[in-house]
C-alpha positions in Angstrom: 34.4 -67.9 -75.8 35.6 -65.0 -73.0 36.5 -61.5 -74.9 40.0 -62.0 -73.8 40.4 -65.4 -75.6 38.3 -64.0 -78.6 40.0 -60.9 -79.0 43.2 -62.6 -79.1 42.2 -65.1 -81.7 41.2 -62.2 -83.8 44.6 -60.4 -83.2 46.4 -63.2 -83.9 44.7 -64.3 -87.0 45.0 -60.6 -88.2 48.8 -60.8 -87.7 49.6 -64.0 -89.4 47.6 -62.4 -92.4 49.3 -59.2 -92.3 53.0 -61.3 -92.2 51.6 -63.4 -95.3 50.4 -60.4 -97.2 54.0 -58.6 -96.6 55.7 -61.4 -97.8 53.8 -61.9 -100.8 54.1 -58.3 -101.7 57.9 -58.1 -101.2 58.1 -61.0 -103.6 55.6 -59.6 -106.2 57.6 -56.7 -106.3 60.5 -58.7 -107.0 62.9 -57.7 -104.3 64.8 -61.2 -103.4 65.5 -61.3 -107.4 66.3 -58.0 -108.1 67.8 -56.4 -104.6 68.5 -59.3 -102.3 70.6 -57.0 -100.3 67.8 -54.6 -99.5 65.4 -58.0 -99.0 66.3 -59.0 -95.6 66.3 -55.6 -94.0 62.5 -54.5 -96.1 61.2 -57.9 -94.5 62.3 -57.2 -91.3 61.5 -53.5 -90.9 58.2 -54.9 -92.3 57.9 -57.6 -89.4 58.9 -55.3 -86.9 56.3 -52.7 -87.5 53.6 -55.6 -88.0 54.5 -57.2 -84.6 54.6 -54.2 -82.9 50.8 -53.2 -84.0 49.9 -56.9 -82.6 51.5 -56.7 -79.4 50.0 -53.0 -78.8 46.8 -54.4 -79.9 47.1 -57.2 -77.6 48.2 -54.5 -74.6 45.3 -52.4 -75.2 42.8 -55.4 -75.0 44.3 -56.4 -71.7 43.8 -52.7 -70.0 41.1 -51.3 -68.2 38.7 -49.7 -70.3 38.4 -46.6 -68.2 42.0 -44.9 -69.2 42.2 -41.6 -66.9 44.9 -38.9 -68.0 46.8 -42.1 -69.8 44.8 -42.0 -72.9 47.4 -39.4 -74.8 50.0 -41.9 -74.1 48.4 -44.9 -75.1 47.4 -43.3 -78.0 51.3 -42.2 -78.6 52.4 -46.1 -78.7 49.7 -46.4 -81.4 50.6 -43.5 -83.5 54.7 -44.5 -83.2 53.8 -47.7 -84.6 51.9 -46.3 -87.3 54.3 -43.7 -88.2 57.3 -46.5 -88.1 55.6 -48.6 -90.8 54.6 -45.7 -93.0 58.2 -45.0 -92.7 59.3 -48.5 -93.6 57.1 -48.5 -96.4 58.3 -44.9 -97.7 62.0 -46.3 -97.0 61.5 -49.2 -99.0 59.8 -47.5 -102.4 62.6 -44.6 -102.2 65.7 -45.9 -101.2 65.0 -49.5 -102.5 63.0 -49.6 -105.5 63.9 -45.7 -106.7 67.5 -44.8 -105.9 68.5 -48.7 -105.3 71.3 -47.0 -102.9 74.1 -49.6 -101.4 73.0 -52.3 -98.9 75.1 -50.7 -96.0 73.2 -47.4 -96.7 70.2 -48.5 -96.9 70.9 -50.9 -93.7 72.0 -47.5 -91.7 68.5 -45.7 -92.9 66.6 -48.8 -91.5 68.6 -48.9 -88.6 68.2 -45.0 -88.0 64.6 -45.4 -88.5 64.0 -47.9 -85.6 66.0 -45.7 -83.3 64.2 -42.9 -83.7 60.8 -44.7 -83.2 62.6 -46.0 -79.8 63.5 -42.6 -78.7 60.4 -41.3 -79.3 58.8 -44.7 -77.0 61.0 -43.7 -74.6 59.3 -39.9 -74.4 55.9 -41.6 -74.1 56.7 -43.9 -71.7 57.9 -41.3 -69.7 54.7 -39.5 -69.8 52.4 -42.1 -69.5 54.6 -43.2 -66.0 54.3 -39.7 -65.0 50.5 -39.6 -65.5 50.2 -43.1 -63.8 52.2 -41.4 -60.9 49.8 -38.6 -60.8 46.4 -40.7 -60.9 47.9 -42.8 -58.1 48.4 -39.8 -55.7 44.9 -38.7 -56.6 43.4 -42.1 -55.4 45.4 -42.0 -52.4 44.1 -38.8 -51.9 40.6 -39.4 -52.5 41.1 -42.7 -50.1 42.6 -40.2 -47.5 39.1 -38.2 -47.4 36.9 -41.4 -47.3 39.1 -42.7 -44.6 38.9 -39.8 -42.9 35.3 -39.1 -43.0 34.7 -43.3 -42.2 36.5 -43.2 -39.0 34.4 -39.9 -38.1 30.9 -41.8 -39.2 32.0 -44.7 -37.0 32.3 -42.3 -34.0 29.3 -39.9 -34.5 27.3 -43.3 -35.0 28.4 -44.2 -31.4 27.6 -40.9 -30.0 24.2 -41.0 -31.2 23.2 -43.8 -29.2 24.9 -42.1 -25.6 22.2 -41.1 -24.3 24.0 -39.0 -21.4 23.6 -35.2 -22.3 27.4 -34.8 -21.1 28.3 -35.9 -24.5 26.5 -33.2 -26.3 29.6 -31.0 -26.6 31.5 -33.8 -28.0 28.9 -34.4 -30.6 28.8 -31.4 -32.0 33.0 -30.6 -32.7 32.8 -34.1 -34.1 29.9 -32.9 -36.2 32.3 -29.9 -36.9 35.3 -32.2 -37.3 33.4 -34.0 -40.0 32.5 -31.1 -42.0 36.1 -29.6 -42.0 37.0 -33.1 -43.6 34.2 -33.2 -46.0 35.6 -29.8 -47.4 38.9 -30.4 -47.4 40.6 -30.5 -50.7 40.9 -34.3 -51.9 43.5 -33.7 -54.1 46.4 -33.6 -52.0 50.6 -33.0 -52.6 53.1 -35.0 -52.3 55.0 -33.4 -50.3 52.3 -33.9 -47.8 51.7 -37.1 -48.2 53.1 -37.6 -44.6 50.7 -35.0 -42.7 48.2 -36.9 -44.9 49.0 -40.2 -42.7 49.5 -38.9 -39.8 46.0 -37.3 -39.6 44.4 -40.4 -40.8 46.0 -42.1 -37.9 44.9 -39.8 -35.2 41.0 -39.8 -36.5 41.6 -44.0 -36.1 42.7 -43.1 -32.7 40.3 -40.8 -31.6 37.2 -43.0 -33.3 38.4 -46.2 -31.2 38.8 -43.8 -27.8 35.4 -42.5 -28.3 33.5 -46.2 -28.8 35.1 -46.4 -25.3 33.0 -43.5 -24.5 30.4 -44.6 -21.8 31.9 -48.2 -21.2 31.5 -48.0 -17.6 33.1 -44.8 -16.8 32.2 -41.2 -16.4 30.8 -39.8 -19.4 31.2 -36.3 -18.8 35.2 -37.1 -17.1 35.6 -38.9 -20.9 34.1 -36.3 -22.9 36.1 -33.5 -22.0 39.4 -34.7 -22.8 38.0 -35.7 -26.0 36.5 -32.6 -27.3 40.3 -31.2 -26.7 41.7 -34.0 -29.2 38.5 -33.3 -31.5 39.6 -29.6 -31.8 43.0 -30.1 -31.5 42.3 -32.5 -34.8 39.9 -29.8 -36.5 43.3 -27.2 -36.0 45.5 -30.1 -38.0 43.2 -30.3 -40.6 42.5 -26.5 -40.9 46.3 -25.8 -40.7 47.1 -29.1 -43.6 44.2 -27.4 -45.7 46.3 -23.9 -45.7 49.3 -25.4 -46.4 48.0 -27.4 -49.4 46.7 -23.9 -50.8 50.2 -22.4 -50.3 51.5 -25.2 -52.4 49.2 -25.1 -55.4 
C-alpha cells in the first residue's frame, strides 16, 4: 500500500467517524426536537468545519515535506479551521442551548462566523502567494548563479585542453570571471531579472565561442577579442552586484 493511498483512507475514515459523532451528539442534545429551526444551522456549521479540516488534511498530505517560508501560511489555514470549529460549538452552546435566540438571529450569527473565517482565509492565501513568489524568485536567482558557473566551467574545461601559450591570458580572465560570479549575491531583485537573463545569455554565447578556440584558427588571434569580451562581462557582473546592493 502506497503512503498517499494509506493517508487518504485514514483521513476519510476519521472524517466519516467525525460526521457520525457530530450527528449523534446533536441528536443526544435533542436539538431536532426542542429547537428544530436551529438544527440545520448547527449541523451545517459543524459539517462545514469538519469538511474543511478533511480537505486541509488531504491538501497537506499532498505537499512536499519541505515547505520553507510557506509553513506559517499552511499552519494559518489549519488554525482558521480549528477556530471556526470552536466558534461553531460555542455558538451552538451559547445562542441555541442557553439563550435560545430566534432562528433568524441564529442563522445570521452562523453566517457572520463563516464570513469571518473566509476573510481570514483570504488574508492567509495572500500571504502564502506572496511567500511562494519570494521562494520562486530565490530559486531563479540560485539557478542564475549555477547557470553562469556551468557555462564558465565548460569554457574552462576546453581552455585547459588548449596547449597554446597564447591562450594563457584568456584562461586567467575566465578564472577571474568565475570568481566574480561565484561570489555574487545569489538572491536577486525583481527589477534585476532582465539583467540577470541578459548576463546568462551573454556568458552562454561567450562559452560557445571559447569552445571554438583552436579549431583551425590562430589561437592568439582568437584569444584577444575573447579576452576583451570576458573583461566586459566581468564589468557587467560587478555593475549588477553594485546595483543589487543599492536595491537591498
